[in-house]
DRENPA-3360 file (N, C-alpha, C; in nm, 2 decimals, always signed):
BEGIN
1 = MRPHVEEY = +0.06/-0.11/-0.01/+0.00/+0.00/-0.01/+0.12/+0.12/+0.00 ~ +0.05/+0.19/-0.06/+0.12/+0.31/-0.07/+0.11/+0.45/+0.06 ~ +0.21/+0.54/+0.06/+0.17/+0.62/+0.18/+0.03/+0.70/+0.16 ~ +0.00/+0.75/+0.26/-0.13/+0.83/+0.27/-0.25/+0.74/+0.22 ~ -0.25/+0.60/+0.21/-0.36/+0.54/+0.12/-0.38/+0.43/+0.24 ~ -0.53/+0.46/+0.30/-0.57/+0.31/+0.38/-0.65/+0.25/+0.33 ~ -0.66/+0.11/+0.33/-0.78/+0.04/+0.27/-0.88/-0.02/+0.41 ~ -0.97/-0.02/+0.36/-1.09/-0.05/+0.46/-1.15/-0.16/+0.37;
9 = AFADGRKV = -1.18/-0.31/+0.42/-1.24/-0.39/+0.34/-1.39/-0.42/+0.43 ~ -1.50/-0.45/+0.37/-1.65/-0.46/+0.40/-1.61/-0.62/+0.42 ~ -1.77/-0.64/+0.47/-1.76/-0.83/+0.49/-1.82/-0.86/+0.38 ~ -1.88/-0.80/+0.29/-1.88/-0.83/+0.14/-1.78/-0.84/+0.04 ~ -1.69/-0.82/+0.11/-1.57/-0.82/+0.00/-1.54/-0.69/-0.05 ~ -1.59/-0.59/-0.06/-1.59/-0.45/-0.14/-1.46/-0.40/-0.03 ~ -1.37/-0.31/-0.12/-1.29/-0.23/-0.04/-1.33/-0.09/-0.09 ~ -1.32/+0.00/+0.02/-1.27/+0.12/-0.01/-1.11/+0.20/+0.03;
17 = YLLGEGRL = -1.07/+0.28/-0.02/-0.91/+0.34/-0.01/-0.95/+0.48/+0.02 ~ -0.91/+0.52/+0.14/-0.89/+0.67/+0.19/-0.78/+0.71/+0.15 ~ -0.80/+0.81/+0.10/-0.66/+0.90/+0.04/-0.63/+1.01/+0.13 ~ -0.52/+1.02/+0.20/-0.48/+1.17/+0.29/-0.57/+1.15/+0.39 ~ -0.62/+1.05/+0.45/-0.69/+1.08/+0.60/-0.83/+1.16/+0.55 ~ -0.85/+1.13/+0.44/-0.98/+1.22/+0.41/-0.96/+1.36/+0.33 ~ -0.85/+1.41/+0.38/-0.83/+1.54/+0.37/-0.83/+1.60/+0.21 ~ -0.78/+1.71/+0.20/-0.77/+1.77/+0.07/-0.63/+1.65/+0.00;
25 = VNLAAGQG = -0.65/+1.57/-0.07/-0.52/+1.50/-0.11/-0.40/+1.58/-0.18 ~ -0.42/+1.67/-0.27/-0.32/+1.74/-0.30/-0.23/+1.80/-0.17 ~ -0.30/+1.85/-0.08/-0.24/+1.92/+0.06/-0.20/+1.83/+0.15 ~ -0.26/+1.72/+0.14/-0.23/+1.59/+0.30/-0.11/+1.49/+0.24 ~ -0.12/+1.45/+0.09/-0.04/+1.32/+0.04/+0.06/+1.39/-0.05 ~ +0.02/+1.52/-0.12/+0.13/+1.57/-0.23/+0.27/+1.61/-0.17 ~ +0.33/+1.64/-0.25/+0.43/+1.72/-0.22/+0.41/+1.89/-0.22 ~ +0.30/+1.89/-0.20/+0.24/+2.07/-0.20/+0.30/+2.14/-0.28;
33 = HPVEIMDL = +0.27/+2.28/-0.28/+0.28/+2.36/-0.36/+0.42/+2.45/-0.35 ~ +0.47/+2.47/-0.46/+0.60/+2.57/-0.41/+0.58/+2.69/-0.38 ~ +0.67/+2.75/-0.24/+0.63/+2.86/-0.20/+0.58/+2.99/-0.29 ~ +0.63/+2.98/-0.38/+0.57/+3.11/-0.49/+0.44/+3.11/-0.50 ~ +0.41/+3.00/-0.53/+0.24/+2.94/-0.56/+0.16/+2.98/-0.43 ~ +0.21/+2.95/-0.33/+0.14/+2.94/-0.19/+0.12/+3.13/-0.17 ~ +0.24/+3.17/-0.19/+0.27/+3.33/-0.16/+0.14/+3.39/-0.23 ~ +0.12/+3.37/-0.37/+0.03/+3.40/-0.47/-0.12/+3.38/-0.39;
41 = SFALQALS = -0.13/+3.27/-0.38/-0.25/+3.21/-0.32/-0.30/+3.33/-0.16 ~ -0.21/+3.34/-0.11/-0.25/+3.37/+0.03/-0.28/+3.54/+0.01 ~ -0.18/+3.58/-0.10/-0.22/+3.72/-0.10/-0.32/+3.75/-0.18 ~ -0.37/+3.66/-0.26/-0.50/+3.68/-0.32/-0.63/+3.64/-0.20 ~ -0.61/+3.56/-0.14/-0.70/+3.51/-0.03/-0.72/+3.62/+0.06 ~ -0.63/+3.69/+0.09/-0.62/+3.81/+0.19/-0.69/+3.92/+0.15 ~ -0.66/+3.97/-0.03/-0.72/+4.06/-0.09/-0.85/+4.03/-0.11 ~ -0.91/+3.93/-0.10/-1.04/+3.87/-0.15/-1.12/+3.90/-0.03;
49 = AEHIAKHG = -1.09/+3.85/+0.09/-1.14/+3.86/+0.21/-1.14/+4.02/+0.24 ~ -1.05/+4.12/+0.22/-1.07/+4.27/+0.23/-1.16/+4.30/+0.17 ~ -1.18/+4.28/+0.06/-1.32/+4.31/-0.07/-1.42/+4.25/-0.02 ~ -1.43/+4.16/+0.07/-1.59/+4.08/+0.10/-1.63/+4.19/+0.23 ~ -1.50/+4.20/+0.31/-1.53/+4.31/+0.42/-1.58/+4.44/+0.41 ~ -1.54/+4.47/+0.28/-1.56/+4.61/+0.23/-1.71/+4.62/+0.15 ~ -1.72/+4.50/+0.08/-1.82/+4.53/+0.00/-1.93/+4.42/-0.01 ~ -1.89/+4.30/+0.11/-1.99/+4.20/+0.14/-2.16/+4.24/+0.17;
57 = RSMSRKVH = -2.18/+4.37/+0.24/-2.32/+4.35/+0.27/-2.39/+4.40/+0.12 ~ -2.31/+4.42/+0.01/-2.38/+4.51/-0.10/-2.38/+4.38/-0.21 ~ -2.29/+4.28/-0.19/-2.29/+4.14/-0.28/-2.39/+4.05/-0.25 ~ -2.45/+3.98/-0.36/-2.55/+3.87/-0.35/-2.50/+3.74/-0.31 ~ -2.56/+3.66/-0.23/-2.53/+3.56/-0.16/-2.52/+3.44/-0.24 ~ -2.43/+3.42/-0.31/-2.39/+3.32/-0.41/-2.23/+3.30/-0.45 ~ -2.16/+3.24/-0.46/-2.05/+3.24/-0.51/-1.99/+3.31/-0.59 ~ -1.88/+3.38/-0.56/-1.83/+3.49/-0.67/-1.70/+3.48/-0.70;
65 = AVPTELDR = -1.65/+3.54/-0.82/-1.52/+3.51/-0.88/-1.48/+3.62/-0.81 ~ -1.34/+3.59/-0.80/-1.22/+3.71/-0.75/-1.23/+3.82/-0.87 ~ -1.27/+3.95/-0.80/-1.23/+4.06/-0.90/-1.12/+4.04/-1.00 ~ -1.15/+4.07/-1.12/-1.01/+4.10/-1.20/-0.92/+4.21/-1.14 ~ -0.98/+4.28/-1.11/-0.84/+4.37/-1.03/-0.75/+4.34/-0.94 ~ -0.81/+4.24/-0.83/-0.75/+4.21/-0.72/-0.66/+4.11/-0.77 ~ -0.69/+4.00/-0.91/-0.62/+3.92/-0.98/-0.49/+3.99/-1.03 ~ -0.48/+4.09/-1.09/-0.42/+4.19/-1.16/-0.29/+4.24/-1.06;
73 = EVARAALA = -0.34/+4.29/-0.93/-0.30/+4.34/-0.85/-0.16/+4.27/-0.79 ~ -0.24/+4.12/-0.75/-0.13/+4.02/-0.70/-0.04/+3.99/-0.83 ~ -0.09/+3.97/-0.94/+0.03/+3.99/-1.07/+0.12/+4.08/-1.09 ~ +0.08/+4.19/-1.06/+0.17/+4.31/-1.07/+0.29/+4.30/-0.97 ~ +0.19/+4.27/-0.84/+0.34/+4.28/-0.73/+0.39/+4.15/-0.73 ~ +0.41/+4.05/-0.77/+0.46/+3.94/-0.80/+0.55/+3.96/-0.90 ~ +0.50/+4.03/-0.99/+0.64/+4.01/-1.11/+0.71/+4.16/-1.11 ~ +0.66/+4.26/-1.01/+0.74/+4.40/-1.02/+0.90/+4.35/-0.94;
81 = PFGIQIDE = +0.92/+4.29/-0.85/+1.05/+4.24/-0.81/+1.13/+4.23/-0.93 ~ +1.07/+4.15/-1.02/+1.16/+4.09/-1.15/+1.21/+4.21/-1.24 ~ +1.14/+4.31/-1.22/+1.11/+4.46/-1.34/+1.04/+4.40/-1.45 ~ +0.93/+4.35/-1.42/+0.83/+4.28/-1.54/+0.70/+4.38/-1.53 ~ +0.64/+4.42/-1.61/+0.53/+4.49/-1.61/+0.42/+4.40/-1.68 ~ +0.29/+4.40/-1.68/+0.23/+4.32/-1.77/+0.17/+4.44/-1.85 ~ +0.19/+4.41/-2.00/+0.15/+4.50/-2.09/+0.00/+4.47/-2.16 ~ -0.06/+4.54/-2.21/-0.20/+4.53/-2.29/-0.20/+4.43/-2.42;
89 = RTDAQRDY = -0.30/+4.37/-2.42/-0.29/+4.29/-2.52/-0.34/+4.36/-2.68 ~ -0.26/+4.32/-2.77/-0.30/+4.40/-2.90/-0.43/+4.37/-2.97 ~ -0.51/+4.41/-3.05/-0.64/+4.38/-3.08/-0.61/+4.25/-3.16 ~ -0.53/+4.24/-3.25/-0.51/+4.11/-3.34/-0.47/+3.98/-3.21 ~ -0.43/+3.98/-3.09/-0.41/+3.88/-2.97/-0.54/+3.86/-2.94 ~ -0.62/+3.98/-2.91/-0.77/+3.95/-2.85/-0.84/+3.91/-2.97 ~ -0.82/+3.95/-3.05/-0.92/+3.89/-3.17/-0.87/+3.72/-3.17 ~ -0.75/+3.68/-3.17/-0.72/+3.51/-3.20/-0.76/+3.48/-3.03;
97 = AASWELGT = -0.75/+3.55/-2.90/-0.78/+3.46/-2.78/-0.95/+3.44/-2.82 ~ -1.04/+3.54/-2.85/-1.16/+3.54/-2.90/-1.20/+3.43/-3.00 ~ -1.13/+3.40/-3.08/-1.17/+3.30/-3.21/-1.18/+3.15/-3.16 ~ -1.11/+3.10/-3.02/-1.12/+2.97/-3.00/-1.23/+2.94/-2.94 ~ -1.30/+2.80/-2.96/-1.41/+2.78/-2.94/-1.42/+2.67/-2.85 ~ -1.31/+2.58/-2.87/-1.25/+2.44/-2.82/-1.12/+2.43/-2.80 ~ -1.07/+2.33/-2.69/-0.92/+2.34/-2.67/-0.86/+2.47/-2.57 ~ -0.72/+2.45/-2.59/-0.65/+2.54/-2.52/-0.60/+2.65/-2.61;
% end
């Protein structure tokens, strides 16, 4: 049996495999995410929490996407130490990106 995998057998012979003690497998049993990814994730979570604290009363009760500006703010902050700035796409790039219906 592999690490972080538990087998439970039923009397009728069926088996169930529990991964990572039932926790989020990528966190409990994986190698984890690089610190750079965690840094971006926590920054976005913190800014999202701040956004909810400021605007939550006016937001509808549903799952919301992270506001694009917050996502861009984190991206700009992460790239700034490397002297990299996010540029604007050209019309041709926007047209090309919008032309896809399937695939990546």
